[in-house]
C-alpha positions, -999 to +999 in steps of 0.1 A: +069+414-632+036+425-616+026+412-582-009+416-570-016+434-537-030+401-522+003+384-529+024+411-513+012+399-479+026+364-488+061+377-493+067+381-456+055+345-450+078+332-478+107+351-463+100+336-428+099+301-443+131+307-462+149+319-430+135+289-411+149+265-438+183+283-437+184+279-399+175+242-401+201+236-428+229+254-410+221+238-376+218+202-390+246+180-379+270+167-406+291+143-386+274+113-370+286+087-346+278+050-351+245+052-331+234+083-350+243+068-383+224+037-376+193+057-366+197+079-397+201+050-421+176+027-403+202+000-398+214-016-366+248-005-352+262-039-361+251-035-397+267-001-398+300-017-388+296-043-415+289-016-441+320+003-428+341-028-431+328-039-465+314-010-485+323+024-471+356+041-477+376+055-448+385+091-455+353+096-476+323+081-459+338+079-424+368+091-404+385+078-373+392+105-348+405+100-312+393+064-312+359+073-325+343+067-359+325+097-374+304+092-405+299+120-430+262+125-435+265+140-469+287+112-482+263+086-466+234+103-485+255+101-518+263+065-511+227+056-505+216+074-537+243+056-558+236+022-542+199+025-549+206+034-586+228+003-589+204-023-575+173-037-589+143-045-567+151-083-567+186-076-554+173-052-527+148-079-515+175-106-515+199-083-495+172-076-469+164-112-465+201-122-463+205-097-434+175-110-416+187-146-416 
């Protein structure tokens, strides 16, 4: 593989950006309380509690620890991805309207 002289200067920039991304990933919070989960998902705290009671699985999506509920951000991401793949646009619109009423 040949790299031109001009592109050698860019290697340092690429390495800096990679290190920055690694730092962001390692410092990102995995466990969210109810308020943080509501902000992260864009739902009200009340809706997060409804999701917890009706759709999320204890021990997978959330854990109870010392009287607090902690949501696993990775599992919430997986749940959102799976949920979006299972719904069609009409169901999504109906669900949003139902929650507004």
